C-alpha positions in Angstrom: -8.0 43.9 111.2 -11.5 42.6 111.2 -13.4 41.2 108.3 -16.5 43.4 108.0 -19.4 42.8 105.6 -23.2 43.2 105.5 -26.1 41.2 104.2 -29.8 41.7 103.6 -31.7 38.6 104.5 -35.2 37.3 105.4 -36.5 36.6 108.9 -39.8 35.0 109.8 -42.4 36.6 112.0 -45.3 34.9 113.8 -47.9 37.1 112.1 -49.8 36.2 108.9 -50.7 38.6 106.1 -54.5 39.0 105.7 -54.5 37.3 102.2 -53.1 34.1 103.7 -55.3 33.8 106.8 -57.9 31.6 105.2 -55.5 29.0 103.9 -55.4 25.6 105.4 -51.7 26.1 106.2 -51.2 29.9 106.2 -47.8 31.3 105.5 -46.1 33.3 108.2 -44.9 36.7 107.2 -41.3 37.2 106.3 -39.5 40.5 106.0 -36.0 41.7 105.0 -33.5 43.0 107.5 -29.9 44.2 107.1 -27.3 42.6 109.3 -23.6 43.4 109.8 -21.2 40.5 109.9 -17.9 40.9 111.6 -15.3 38.1 111.6 -18.0 35.6 110.6 -20.3 36.6 113.4 -23.6 38.4 113.0 -23.8 41.5 115.1 -26.9 41.6 117.3 -29.6 43.9 116.1 -33.2 44.6 116.6 -35.8 45.0 113.8 -39.5 45.7 113.7 -41.9 43.6 111.6 -43.5 46.0 109.1 -46.8 44.0 109.2 -47.6 43.5 113.0 -45.0 45.8 114.6 -43.5 43.3 116.9 -39.8 43.7 117.6 -37.3 40.9 116.7 -33.8 40.2 118.1 -31.8 39.2 115.0 -29.1 36.8 116.0 -28.1 35.0 112.8 -28.7 35.2 109.1 -32.3 34.2 108.7 -33.0 33.8 112.4 -34.5 35.9 115.0 -36.3 35.8 118.4 -39.4 37.8 119.2 -38.8 40.3 122.0 -41.7 39.5 124.3 -44.0 42.5 125.0 -42.1 44.9 122.8 -44.0 46.6 120.0 -42.0 49.8 120.3 -38.3 50.4 120.6 -37.4 54.1 120.4 -33.8 53.2 119.8 -34.5 51.7 116.3 -33.3 53.9 113.5 -35.7 55.3 111.0 -35.2 56.1 107.4 -35.5 59.9 108.1 -32.7 59.5 110.7 -30.4 57.5 108.4 -30.9 60.0 105.5 -29.1 62.7 107.4 -25.8 60.8 107.3 -25.6 60.4 103.5 -24.6 62.9 100.8 -27.4 64.6 99.0 -26.8 63.0 95.6 -26.8 59.5 97.1 -29.9 60.3 99.3 -31.8 61.5 96.2 -31.2 58.2 94.3 -32.5 56.2 97.2 -35.5 58.5 97.7 -36.3 58.4 94.0 -36.4 54.6 94.1 -38.5 54.6 97.3 -36.2 52.0 98.9 -37.0 50.2 102.2 -35.2 50.6 105.5 -32.8 47.6 105.0 -31.7 49.1 101.7 -31.0 52.5 103.4 -29.1 50.6 106.1 -27.0 48.6 103.6 -26.0 51.7 101.5 -25.1 53.6 104.7 -23.0 50.7 106.0 -21.0 50.4 102.7 -20.6 54.2 102.4 -19.5 54.8 106.0 -17.1 51.9 106.0 -15.7 53.0 102.6 -16.4 49.5 101.1 -16.2 50.8 97.6 -17.2 48.5 94.7 -20.1 47.0 96.7 -23.6 47.2 95.3 -27.1 47.2 96.7 -30.2 46.2 94.8 -32.7 49.1 94.6 -35.6 47.4 92.9 -36.5 44.3 91.0 -39.4 43.0 88.9 -40.2 39.5 87.7 -41.8 38.6 84.3 -42.3 34.9 83.7 -38.9 33.5 84.5 -36.9 36.7 84.0 -35.9 39.0 86.9 -35.1 42.6 85.9 -33.8 45.1 88.3 -31.4 47.9 89.1 -28.8 48.4 91.8 -26.5 51.1 92.9 -22.7 50.5 93.0 -20.7 52.6 95.4 -17.5 53.6 93.8 -16.2 56.3 96.1 -17.1 59.2 98.4 -19.0 61.0 95.7 -19.1 58.5 92.9 -22.2 56.2 92.5 -23.4 54.3 89.6 -27.0 53.0 89.0 -27.0 49.9 86.7 -29.6 47.5 85.6 -29.5 43.7 85.5 -31.4 40.9 84.0 -31.4 37.3 85.3 -33.1 34.6 83.3 -34.5 31.3 84.5 -35.7 32.6 87.9 -37.3 29.8 89.9 -39.7 31.1 92.5 
């Protein structure tokens, strides 16, 4: 039996957000993707940068290669397509919290693989050195629990 898990992680693009373009050393844009890990190997996936639209080939946690000349891949799943595979009460929680594509992918992965007990962060805010947020814990086919968390001494 294989060891199956998932993880949201950052990958770096070559684009720069407008607010950083005038800096001496501008920061490259990073965005979150969701990857499936099976038997300690990241399954190949493609993801599109939400800033510039370029397609990335995600090969490892935190690593990707830009797919040259690809700014469109019709095979990439959209939020609207993912929504159709989830029960209505779970879909409503995700819609109400206006979650991003990687969060939809993570919830769908845990739900479809019946990995009960796992949780996915829905939203978070930072005030000084305190991070406050909420997550959804998947407890069964039709049992989900939204909980809040507070984490002090956040170093950013």
